[in-house]
DRENDO-1510 file (C-alpha; in Angstrom, 1 decimal, always signed):
<recs>
REC; n; res; u; v; w
REC; 1; MET; +14.4; +18.3; -12.2 .
REC; 2; GLU; +16.9; +20.8; -13.5 .
REC; 3; ARG; +15.8; +20.4; -17.1 .
REC; 4; ALA; +12.1; +20.9; -16.0 .
REC; 5; ARG; +12.9; +24.6; -15.2 .
REC; 6; HIS; +13.5; +25.2; -18.9 .
REC; 7; ASP; +12.0; +22.3; -20.8 .
REC; 8; PRO; +8.2; +21.7; -20.8 .
REC; 9; ARG; +8.8; +18.1; -21.8 .
REC; 10; ALA; +10.9; +17.4; -18.7 .
REC; 11; PHE; +8.2; +19.1; -16.6 .
REC; 12; ARG; +5.6; +16.9; -18.2 .
REC; 13; GLU; +7.6; +13.8; -17.1 .
REC; 14; LEU; +7.7; +15.1; -13.5 .
REC; 15; TYR; +4.0; +15.7; -13.7 .
REC; 16; ARG; +3.3; +12.2; -15.0 .
REC; 17; LEU; +5.5; +10.7; -12.3 .
REC; 18; TYR; +3.9; +12.7; -9.4 .
REC; 19; PHE; +0.4; +13.4; -10.4 .
REC; 20; PRO; -1.1; +10.0; -9.3 .
REC; 21; ARG; +0.5; +10.3; -5.9 .
REC; 22; VAL; -0.5; +13.9; -5.3 .
REC; 23; TYR; -4.1; +13.1; -6.6 .
REC; 24; ALA; -4.4; +10.1; -4.2 .
REC; 25; TYR; -3.1; +12.1; -1.3 .
REC; 26; VAL; -5.4; +15.1; -1.9 .
REC; 27; THR; -8.4; +12.8; -2.6 .
REC; 28; TYR; -7.9; +11.0; +0.7 .
REC; 29; ARG; -7.6; +14.3; +2.6 .
REC; 30; VAL; -10.5; +16.2; +0.9 .
REC; 31; GLY; -12.8; +13.7; -0.7 .
REC; 32; ASN; -15.0; +15.9; -2.9 .
REC; 33; PRO; -13.8; +15.4; -6.5 .
REC; 34; GLN; -14.2; +19.0; -7.6 .
REC; 35; ASP; -12.3; +20.3; -4.7 .
REC; 36; VAL; -9.6; +17.6; -5.2 .
REC; 37; GLU; -9.2; +18.7; -8.9 .
REC; 38; ASP; -8.9; +22.3; -7.9 .
REC; 39; ILE; -6.3; +21.6; -5.2 .
REC; 40; VAL; -4.2; +19.3; -7.4 .
REC; 41; ALA; -4.3; +21.9; -10.2 .
REC; 42; GLU; -3.3; +24.6; -7.8 .
REC; 43; THR; -0.5; +22.4; -6.5 .
REC; 44; PHE; +1.1; +21.9; -9.9 .
REC; 45; LEU; +0.5; +25.6; -10.8 .
REC; 46; SER; +2.3; +26.6; -7.7 .
REC; 47; VAL; +5.2; +24.3; -8.6 .
REC; 48; VAL; +5.4; +25.9; -12.1 .
REC; 49; ARG; +5.4; +29.4; -10.5 .
REC; 50; ALA; +8.1; +28.5; -7.9 .
REC; 51; LEU; +10.3; +26.1; -9.9 .
REC; 52; ASP; +13.1; +28.6; -10.2 .
REC; 53; SER; +13.2; +29.0; -6.4 .
REC; 54; PHE; +13.4; +25.3; -5.7 .
REC; 55; GLU; +16.7; +24.2; -4.2 .
REC; 56; TRP; +17.9; +20.7; -4.9 .
REC; 57; ARG; +19.4; +19.2; -1.7 .
REC; 58; HIS; +19.1; +15.4; -2.2 .
REC; 59; ASP; +17.2; +12.8; -4.2 .
REC; 60; ASN; +14.0; +13.2; -2.1 .
REC; 61; SER; +13.9; +17.0; -1.9 .
REC; 62; PHE; +11.6; +17.5; -4.9 .
REC; 63; ALA; +9.0; +15.1; -3.6 .
REC; 64; ALA; +9.2; +16.6; -0.2 .
REC; 65; TRP; +8.8; +20.1; -1.7 .
REC; 66; LEU; +5.9; +19.1; -3.9 .
REC; 67; PHE; +4.0; +17.4; -1.1 .
REC; 68; ARG; +4.7; +20.3; +1.2 .
REC; 69; ILE; +2.9; +22.5; -1.3 .
REC; 70; ALA; +0.0; +20.0; -1.6 .
REC; 71; HIS; -0.2; +19.7; +2.2 .
REC; 72; ASN; -0.3; +23.5; +2.7 .
REC; 73; LEU; -3.0; +23.8; +0.1 .
REC; 74; VAL; -5.1; +21.1; +1.8 .
REC; 75; GLY; -4.7; +23.0; +5.1 .
REC; 76; ASN; -5.7; +26.3; +3.4 .
REC; 77; PHE; -8.8; +24.5; +2.0 .
REC; 78; TYR; -9.9; +23.5; +5.4 .
REC; 79; ARG; -9.1; +26.8; +7.0 .
REC; 80; ASP; -10.8; +28.9; +4.2 .
REC; 81; THR; -13.9; +26.7; +4.0 .
REC; 82; ASP; -14.1; +26.2; +7.8 .
REC; 83; ARG; -14.4; +22.5; +7.3 .
REC; 84; SER; -13.0; +19.8; +9.6 .
REC; 85; GLY; -13.1; +16.1; +9.2 .
REC; 86; HIS; -15.8; +14.7; +6.9 .
REC; 87; PRO; -17.5; +11.4; +6.7 .
REC; 88; VAL; -16.6; +9.3; +3.6 .
REC; 89; ARG; -19.4; +9.4; +1.0 .
REC; 90; PHE; -19.9; +6.0; -0.6 .
REC; 91; ASP; -19.8; +7.6; -4.1 .
REC; 92; VAL; -16.2; +8.8; -3.7 .
REC; 93; VAL; -14.8; +5.5; -2.5 .
REC; 94; PRO; -12.6; +4.2; -5.3 .
REC; 95; ASP; -14.0; +1.4; -7.4 .
REC; 96; VAL; -12.7; -2.0; -6.7 .
REC; 97; ALA; -11.5; -4.0; -9.7 .
REC; 98; ALA; -14.4; -6.4; -10.1 .
REC; 99; ARG; -12.7; -8.8; -12.6 .
REC; 100; GLU; -11.9; -11.2; -9.8 .
REC; 101; LEU; -14.5; -10.3; -7.2 .
REC; 102; MET; -18.1; -11.2; -7.0 .
REC; 103; PRO; -20.4; -8.1; -6.6 .
REC; 104; GLU; -21.0; -8.9; -2.9 .
REC; 105; ASP; -17.3; -9.1; -2.3 .
REC; 106; ALA; -16.6; -5.8; -4.1 .
REC; 107; ALA; -19.3; -4.1; -2.1 .
REC; 108; LEU; -17.8; -5.5; +1.1 .
REC; 109; GLN; -14.4; -4.3; +0.1 .
REC; 110; LYS; -15.7; -0.8; -0.5 .
REC; 111; GLU; -17.4; -0.9; +2.9 .
REC; 112; LEU; -14.1; -1.9; +4.6 .
REC; 113; PHE; -12.3; +0.9; +2.7 .
REC; 114; ALA; -14.9; +3.4; +4.0 .
REC; 115; GLN; -14.5; +2.0; +7.5 .
REC; 116; LEU; -10.7; +2.3; +7.3 .
REC; 117; HIS; -11.0; +5.8; +5.9 .
REC; 118; LYS; -13.1; +6.8; +8.9 .
REC; 119; MET; -10.7; +5.2; +11.3 .
REC; 120; VAL; -7.8; +7.1; +9.8 .
REC; 121; ASN; -9.8; +10.3; +9.9 .
REC; 122; ASP; -10.4; +9.8; +13.6 .
REC; 123; LEU; -6.7; +9.6; +14.3 .
REC; 124; PRO; -5.0; +12.7; +15.9 .
REC; 125; THR; -4.1; +15.2; +13.2 .
REC; 126; ARG; -0.3; +14.6; +13.1 .
REC; 127; ARG; -0.8; +10.8; +13.0 .
REC; 128; ARG; -3.4; +11.2; +10.3 .
REC; 129; GLU; -1.1; +13.4; +8.2 .
REC; 130; VAL; +1.8; +10.9; +8.6 .
REC; 131; VAL; -0.4; +7.9; +7.5 .
REC; 132; THR; -1.8; +9.7; +4.5 .
REC; 133; LEU; +1.6; +10.9; +3.3 .
REC; 134; LYS; +3.0; +7.4; +3.8 .
REC; 135; TYR; +0.3; +5.2; +2.3 .
REC; 136; TYR; -1.6; +7.5; -0.1 .
REC; 137; ALA; +1.2; +9.7; -1.3 .
REC; 138; GLY; +3.8; +6.9; -1.1 .
REC; 139; LEU; +6.4; +9.1; +0.6 .
REC; 140; ARG; +9.3; +7.7; +2.7 .
REC; 141; ASN; +9.7; +8.7; +6.3 .
REC; 142; GLN; +12.5; +11.1; +5.4 .
REC; 143; GLU; +10.3; +12.9; +2.8 .
REC; 144; ILE; +7.4; +13.0; +5.3 .
REC; 145; ALA; +9.7; +14.6; +7.8 .
REC; 146; GLU; +10.6; +17.3; +5.4 .
REC; 147; VAL; +7.0; +17.9; +4.4 .
REC; 148; LEU; +5.9; +18.3; +8.0 .
REC; 149; GLY; +9.0; +19.9; +9.4 .
REC; 150; LEU; +9.7; +17.0; +11.8 .
REC; 151; ASP; +12.6; +14.8; +12.7 .
REC; 152; GLU; +12.6; +11.5; +10.9 .
REC; 153; ARG; +12.4; +9.6; +14.2 .
REC; 154; THR; +9.3; +11.6; +15.2 .
REC; 155; VAL; +7.7; +10.6; +11.9 .
REC; 156; ALA; +8.5; +6.9; +12.6 .
REC; 157; SER; +7.1; +7.3; +16.1 .
REC; 158; HIS; +3.8; +8.9; +14.8 .
REC; 159; LEU; +3.5; +6.2; +12.2 .
REC; 160; SER; +4.1; +3.4; +14.7 .
REC; 161; ARG; +1.5; +4.8; +17.1 .
REC; 162; ALA; -1.0; +5.5; +14.3 .
REC; 163; LEU; -0.8; +1.9; +13.1 .
REC; 164; ALA; -1.2; +0.6; +16.7 .
REC; 165; ASP; -4.2; +2.9; +17.1 .
REC; 166; LEU; -5.7; +1.6; +13.8 .
REC; 167; LEU; -5.1; -2.0; +14.8 .
REC; 168; GLU; -6.9; -1.4; +18.1 .
REC; 169; LYS; -9.8; +0.4; +16.4 .
REC; 170; TYR; -10.1; -2.4; +13.8 .
REC; 171; GLN; -10.0; -5.1; +16.4 .
REC; 172; ALA; -12.6; -3.2; +18.5 .
REC; 173; ALA; -14.9; -2.8; +15.4 .
REC; 174; ALA; -14.4; -6.5; +14.5 .
REC; 175; GLY; -15.2; -7.5; +18.1 .
REC; 176; SER; -18.4; -5.5; +18.1 .
REC; 177; THR; -19.7; -7.1; +15.0 .
REC; 178; THR; -19.3; -10.6; +16.4 .
REC; 179; ASP; -21.2; -9.8; +19.6 .
</recs>
């Protein structure tokens, strides 16, 4: 991290390490590929601009700082465009590796992903944020707590409740399909 302030090659390594996670997080939150690309680019541009002001506190502080920037830019996107939750379009659902799946199974898996995406989007805002940072950005609870400005126990509580909510919604949806 320290080398990245002065060495473009070191920054490139940070970029390679974090880009997939930031992209996955923003994609999940925003959906539209053009908007995702803009927000991810702005995230890393903001990092470059503010790199000298970053303060190293512990091993997770850079990830927390980076995702706080991405989180804020996603919030700005929704505030500036006056958008709220959005339905998942089938064309932005990630492709499923079809090497091992029959076409019908791949389509079913995409439908299940879209259903899960809708269930996560229907969660209360804080729980949705915790779930997306945990499972799409790959952050640990401590990092999530720093990104959202919460206590780590509060993050764990939101995560536990979100998973319970998702299980309940999934079971209700599964029950309604068997009726």
